[in-house]
N, C-alpha and C positions, 0 to 999 in steps of 0.2 A: 561377168559373174553369174554363177547358176541361180537357176529359181529357188532352190532349196535354201541355199545359203542367205538370197535375198529376204527369203520369208523369215528366215531364222532371225536375222537382223530387225527385221520389222518388228516381229512379236517382242524381241528384247526391247526395242525403244518404247513401244506400248506399254510394257510392263513397267519400265522406269518411270515414264510419265503418270500412270496410275499409282504407283508408289508414292512418288512426290506429291500428288494430288492429296491422297489420304493422310501424309504427314503433315501437309499444311491446313486441310480442312477438319481433322479430328486431332486438336491440339489440347484437350482435356488432361491435365496431369493425373497420374497415377501416384499417388503417395509422394506427390512432390517432384517425381522425377522429371527431367526437362528433355523434350524431344529434340533430335538433332536439327530440325530446320523449322524456325519460328516466324510466323508472319510480322511484318511492321505493326509497330504501333498506330493506331488511327485516331485521328481527331476530328469528331463531326460537329459544326457550330450551326444551332439552329436559332430561331429570333428568341426563344425563352429556355433553352438549354442547350449543354454541352455534353457530348458522350466521347469517352476514350474506351477504346477497346484493343486487345492484344492476342485475338485468339483463345485465350484462357478465361477472361472476363471482360465484361462490359459494364461501365460506371457513369451513370449518368446523374448530371448535377442540374440544378437551376441557375440560371443567369439572369442577372448579375449575382445573385445572392450567395452561390456556392453551398447550396444545402444539397445532400446526396439524395436523390430520389428514386434511384434504382440502381441494384447490382445483378447482374444475371451471371449464373456460372452453372456448369454440370448439369444443365437440363433444368432448372429453376430459373424461369423467366425472370423473376424478380423476388431474390432472396429477403428483400426489406417488406415491412408489414404493409401492403397495398390496403388495408381497411382504415390505416391512418391516412391523415391529409399527407400532401407530398413534402410538407415543410416539417413534418414531425417524424421523419425515419431515419436520417442519419445528418448529424449536425455537431458543431461545437457549441458548448453553452457556458455561460459564465452565471455564478450567483453573486450578487453586488449589493453595496448601498452607497448613497452619499452620506457624509457625516451628518446625522440627525434625520434621517429618513429611514424608511423601512426598507427591508429587505426584497430584492426582485430577481426574478429568474429570468434571462434573456439569451436567445440564440444569437451567436455571431455572426449576423447576416450583412453580407458584403454590398457595396454599391457600386464596385467596378470590377470588371473581368478582363484579364491580360493572358497572353500566351508567351510563356518565357521561354519554350523550348519546344519543337516538334521536328524530330529530325528522322523517323523512323525507329529507331532504337531506344529514345526515350521522349516522352512528352512531360512536361510541367507545366502546369497553369496555376495562375494566381487569382484569387479573390480578395479586394481590398476595403478597407472603410476607414475614412477619415473622420473623427468625432467631431462635432459642431455643438455649441452650448444650446442649438434648438433641439437637439436629439435628448432630451430630458427622461426618455424610457430607455436610454442606452447606457450601458456601461462606459464610462469616459475613458476609452481606451482605443489607439488606433491597432489595425490588425492588418497583416496580410497572411492570407491563409492558402498553403499550397498543396496540390494534388500532384503527385508524381507516379508514373506506371512506365515499367520497362517490357521490353519486347519479350524477353523469356521469364516473365514474373506472373504466377498465379494468384495476383492480388495487387495491392496500391500502397503507396505510403502517402501520409499526412503529416504536414508539420506548419507551424506558425511563428511568425514574428509579431509579438503582443509590446507595445509600448505605451507611454504617455508622455505628453508634453508638460513642462514645469507650469505651464498656465492652466493645466485642467484643475479642476475643482477637488477639495479632499475626497478620497473615496476609500472605501473596504470591499477587496475583491476575497470573497469567501471560498469560491470555488471555479475552476476551469476544468472543463471535461471534454471527451470527445464520446458521443453517444450513436449507437447503432439499435434498432430496434427491428427485429427480424420476423418473419414468417412464422406462425405457430405450429407449422410441421417440425420445427426444432425442439425436440423434447428432451435432449440428454445434453448436460451441462458438464464441463470439466473445469477445475481451477488447479488442480493440483493432482499428483498420482493417488491421493488418497481421496480427495474431496471431487469425486466425479459420479454421478447417477442421474436417472430418470426423474424429470422434475416435475410439478404439478403446473398447471396453465394460470393464465391470469383469469381466466373463467372460475376455476377454482378457488381462487382467492376472494373473487367478488361475491362467491355463495358462502364463504367461510365466515368466523367470526373474530373481529378485531379483538386483539389481546392489550396487553399493557402500552403498548405503542403502537402506531397506526401502520408500522412496517411488518409487525409481527401479527401472523393471521393463523388461526386453527382452522385446518381442513376440515368441514365437518361431512362433506358430499362431494369428493372430488370423482373426476372420471374414472380415475385408476385408483380402485379400493385397496390398493396396498398402501396407499398415501394417507387413508383416513386416521385422522387422530394424529397427525403430524402437526408441526408448526413450521410454516414457511416465513422467512425473513432473510430479505437481502443480507444481513450483517452475518449470517452464517458463512458467507463465500468472501469475506473479506481477508486479504493478504497483507502481511508486510511488504513494504517496496522490494526488500532484495530478493523475495520469493515471487513475485508478481513479473513474471517475463513473458507468460503466455497465458491464455484463458480463453474460453469460448464454448460454442455449442455443435453439436452434432444432428443432423437429419438424416434418418435410416431410410428413407424412400422419397426422393433418389438419396443414395450414401454419400451426402456432403458435410464439409467441417467448415466454420466459420471462426476464425480467430483473431483473436487482435495480440500482437507481439511487441512488447517494450523492450527494445535493445539495450537503453541505458536508462539510468536514473538521473544523470545529472542535472535535469532539468524541473525534475521533481523536487517539493520543498518537505523539509522535515527529517531528511537523513534516511539511513538504510532501514531504521527500525519502524518508520512512520506506515499505519496502515490505512488502507483504503479499500473501497468497494472494486469489484471487478464484474462479474456477470450477475443476473438475477432473472427472476421470473418476468416475462414480458412476450418473448424472450428478450432480454437487454443485454448488452455488450457495451462496457466502458473503458476508457483509459482515462483515469484522473490524474492531474496534474498538480493543482493545487485544491487543498481542501479544509477543513477544519475538522474532520471527521477522526476522533479517538486523540484529540489534542484540545479542541476549544477555539477560544478567541485568540489565543496565544500564536497561532498559526493563520490568522486572517491577515493578508496582506494591507497594511495601512499605510496610504498616501496622505503626505499634507500638501497643502499648497506650496507650490515652487519646487516640488519633487518631480524630475523627471526619471524615466525609466524604461529600459528594452531589455526584453529576454526572448530567446528562440528555444520554442518549446516543441519537441520531437526531432526528427520523426519517428512516428512509430509506423508498424506495417499491420495492414490488414491481409490475411493469409486465407486463401482457400484451398480445400483439398477434398479428394475423392478415392473411393476404394471400395469395390463391390463387397469384400468382406465385412465392411461397417456395418452392413444391415443386420447382423449378429452380432457385432462385436465392435460397438462404436469406440471403444479405446484405440482402436487401431489408428484412427485419424488423430487421436490425442497423441500418441506415440510420434507420430509423424510431424505433428505440429512442434513437438519438443524438438525434434531433430533440425527443422527449419527454424526454431527459435534459437538453437545454437549457432546456426550458420549466421543468422543477423547479428548476434552478439560478437561473434570473431569479426564481423565486416565493422563494427563501429571503431571509429565515426565514418559515417558514409562518405563518399566521395561525390555522389550525383547530385546533391542538391544545389543549386544555381542560386540561392539567394547568398549574396555578399556578406549577410550578417551570421549566416552558419560558418562554424568555425573547422575546416578540415585537417586531418592530422598533422600535415606539414607546417600548421599553425601553433600547433599544442607543445607542451613539454612532459617531462618524466620526473617523479619525485622517488627516490629510493633510500632506504636505510633498513635499520634494525632495532627492534624495541624490546626492551627489558623491563621486567617489576622487580621492585626492591621493598618486600614486606619483612622487615627484620623478624616480625613474630613467626612466620611461616618459614623463612630461610634466610640465612645470614648472608647468603650472597646474591647479586641479581640472576635471574632465571629469565630464559626467555619467554616473552609474552606471546604465547600460542595461540593460535585462531582469534588472535584478536580482531575487531573491525577498525581499521584506522584509515582516515580519510582527510582531505582538504576541504574547508568550507571558508565564507566569508570570516573576517577577525572579528572575535569576540570573546566572551570568557569560556572558561571551560563547561562543556556542555551546551553552550548556546547554538550548537547545530541542529540540536533537535526542534528549534523554534524559529530555525533562520528559514526567510521565505521569500528572499528576492533574488539572490544570487545563485551560483552553480555549485554543486558538491561533488566531490570524486572520493570515492570510498573502495576499498580492497580489504581482504582479509590477509594477516600475516601467516607464514607457515609454521612449522613446528619449532624452527629455531628463534622465530619473531621478526625474520625477514619480510620486507614488503616492497612492491614497486607499485607504483600509482601512474598509470598510463594515461595518454590523451587528456591531459588537465588544461583546459583553455588559460590562456594568458591572464594574469591577473595577481592581486595580492590576497592571500591565504593565512589562516593557521592550520597548523596539523592538529588533530583530536583523534584520541582512541577511546575505545571502551574494551575492557579485557575480562573475558568471563572467569568467575571465580574471585574477583576483586571489585570493591566498590567504587565508586566515584569514576570520574571522569579525567583522561589526560589530556593535556596542553601542551604543545610546544610552544615556550614563549616568543623566541622570536619569529617576525613576519617571514613567510615563503613566498618570493616572488619569484612566479613563472613567466617565461618569455618564451617567443616561438622558437622551437627547437632546442630549448634547454633541458638538460639532464642534471638535476640537482641531487646531490648525495649528502643526505643527514648525518650518516654514520651512524653510530651507536646511541640510542636514546634510553631515557630511565625512568620509568614512571613510579612513583612512590604514592601509592593509595593512601588515603585517610586512615590514620591510626594515632591514637594517644596513649594506649596502653595494652597489656597483654590480655587475649580473649579470656574471659571468665566463662561466657556461655554463647551459643548463637542459634538462632532459628532460621531455617530455609537455606538457600544458595543464592549467593550473588550473581544473578545472571538478567536482572532487568525484567523479569517476569514473575507471575505468582503461579506458574505450572508445577511445582513441585508440591503444592500444598494440597489438601484434602478437597476434591471437587466431587461434590453427589451426584447421584443421578436426577434427571429431570422429576419433577412432579408426576405422580402417576398418571394424571388426567392428560399428560402428554405424551405421545408415542415417542420412543427415542428416535432421533434425526439420524438415520444409517449413513453411512460412507462405505468406502472400500473396507475400511477397519477402523475402528474409533480410538486407536492408541494416542494418534496424533492431535486429534479433534474433540476430546472428551469434553472439553469445555464449550464447544460449538453446539449448545443445546438450550432452549429456551425455559426460563424460570429457575435456573440454577440459584440466584440470590433469594428466592421464596423459600428455600431449603433451610435457610437459617434459621426463621421462625418457628420452622418445625422441629429442627433437632434442638434449639435453644428457645422453648416457649416462654419459661419464666426467669431462667436465670442465664447469664451470659457465659461465654467461653471462657476456660480456665485451663492455662497451660502450664504444666509441671515441667522444667527444664530438665529434669532429674529422670523423670519416668515417662514423659510424652514423645510422641514421634509428629514432627510437623506433617510427614504426608498424611496422618491419619488423623490427627488432633487440632489441626491449625486450619479453620474454615477458609476458603480461598479467598473471601472478600470480607471486608468488616463494613456491614450494612446495618441499615436499621432494623428495627424488628415491628413487623406488622402486628397492630393491637385491634384490628378490625375497624370496620367504618372508614376505610381509607386515610385510618390514623397510623401515624408512625413514630417511635421514639427511639432516642439516643441509645446506645449501646456501649458498653464497657466490656474490654477482654482484660483479664487479668494473667500475668506472667508470675509465676512462683519459683524462687530460686533461693538457696541457701549461701552463705558466706562464711568461712572459716574464721577470718579476720576482717576487720574494717579498719582504714585509715581516715579518721575523722577528718584530719585537717587538709586532705586532698580532695581532688576531683576525679569521679569516674565518668566515663562517655559511654553513653548509648548511640551507636550509630543505626540510623533507623532509614530504611530506604524503601522507597515507594515504588512501584511499578505503576500505578495510576491512582488518579483521584478525581472525584466528580464533586464540586460543590459540597467539599468536606471541611473540618474543621476538627483537629486531632489534638486532643488534650494528653499531656503525660502528667500522671502523678506518681508519687513513690512512698509507698507504705500509708498513706491516707488518701483514700477514695474521695473523701469528702473535702478534701483540703480546698480552701476558698480560691487559692491560686493556684494554678498547675505550674510545675516545674517548666512547662515548654508547651506552646502552642504553633500549629503551623499557621493558624490564621485561616481564613476561607482560602482553599485553593482548589484548583482543577475545573476542567470542563470537558473530560475525555468522553464522559459517556460509556467507558469501554466495560462496566459491568453489564449494562443493558445491551450491548452490542456485541456481547460474546467475545471480548477481546481479553485477552490473558495479560495485557499491558496496554500503556497510554504513555504519556510523557513520565519521564524519571525525575523523582524527586529524591534527594539526600540530606539528611539533617545529622550534625554531630552535635547530640546534646549532653551537655554538661549538667552532672548530677553531683551536689556536694556531699562529701562522705559522712557529714553529719545526718544525711536524710537516710543513711542505711545502718543495720544492725548486724552484729554478729548473730549467724543463724538464720532463721526464715525472713525472707523479703518478698515483697510484692511490687510490681510495675504495673499500674493501671493505664489502659490506653481506651480513650473516649472518645467515640465518633459523635460529636454534639449536635451536627446539623442534621435534623429530622424535618424536612421543609416536605411534608405531605407526598413523599415518593419513597419507593423501594429501592431507589437508585443512587442515593447520596451514600457515600462509601469510598473506600480506599483499598487497593490491591496492594497487599506489601510485597516486597521483594525479597527484604534480608534485614534481618535484626541481630545486634552483638552488643553485648556488655563488655565493656574493657576497664580494666583495673587502673589503678591512679597512673598518672602521668609519669 
């Protein structure tokens, strides 16, 4: 062979080796794109910690505790806050109490470590704890927390098997979360296309003024002067479960994103409309699995003595990405995180988890059908239930899914023709439930639906007949389980408007809106005339107390004026009263006599959602079909009085109305 040809071959070989070296050595993702050749996943075990790495990311955990102490990626040695002690950076945490004792917050710290798999392609490790009666400061739960990393994945997965033995003491579990606390170089936060922005810092909060509750702080001297006068409150960034699939933070230098991706809600409590926290100043990133937020103690998981329980929670995915253009436009990384989220959702249920308790796709079933609505007043025929939420949840009463907290739930939306397909349902016994926009109440398919592995259950045509006792005489609002269509004021002038990308979707995500009721109605309460008023202009979004000064509040009474041409004295009329939320409220209904000793109806003391204070336009849904005797009504002008009677030294007692409708005689 000639020397020139040999030289050429040698140069080619050197070039190929160099290219291969570069591919392996520099495997940081750009916009989540995968490189052709990936290094193996490596597991390094030291006396007090364990590290998993794959060329994209390194994750270090304490051993045997299983607390995440370090995450390195994209030129950042540790994304987690190194100013905190190692045990307070990345962890699972429970809020709980033993019956009759106070509430406690406790990290789920393990006592044993185990390698489940380590084959170069995937590493899965386990951190376990078995509770015993001597652990009085620990929630009486057993758990097996897992971390999983793949060779071509810019991030890692975490999931847990949580259970209790029937011998364990009575317990109330109020929260279960995964928490990550990041370095303060992360300044940009995104929880939706609209709610993403440059954020204040924890130091800004510490220098600010605490307002009506500890989470809300007026920024008096922030490092970024554009934020002065704004209120920071973690509840601004809460999301419904159906919308909380990805959220996180962006660092501009170096340009790195840290994202929490929730590929499924099947293991969360409270159904699709349950609201919960996402990210907030810290910077802090959460995935909340169980909580009482926006619901109250109805969603606390209460265990009695002799009750056993097990649930698989997760996996959720911690995704990291980088792109040089994110220095100027952080939304680049948000958009990439959304793409990755769609991939994760499409991959659910995952095939990689190795726990025998995690149910794979071949062990699940499918339920299909078509839902119609029959409301004789609006249409004499059955009409397709378009865009309805329909799902399977443990057996119960209609609507019980919104306070269900121990099992799994599987939800989807119907198409324009009312067709639905609920995929990947874990074997078990369920009821089928639905809620249809534009119609009050909750649908329940009476027969039990029993799903077995590989089953394909066809329910055929189903018909929902929403509550109705007579023809509509008048209505206020839109039956959509929220108060979003009503009048929402600007915040008090002493608080700067909290700006997002645009304010149309989140106009209610402002501090102090409830205070504006006392400003708009300082002496007399709201009066609504069904003939001339418009609910978007004249019906205040929250029926709250009136501030009369010196931290004193008084009950308020709203009046609905309407006229009847004829009255059937011998028949009953019906007031359909749908509430989008309630907080420590008691609502009285009176007809044509505001001073009547006994109301026609009272809700009793209801609600613990705190949705008004937490900028939630809905909480738990309540529906009352209230009978009104015809002899209480008169021909001509009439008035229904709604009194929120509980005014217990707070501005937050009140209700959010969803929809009101007066129906004629049966």
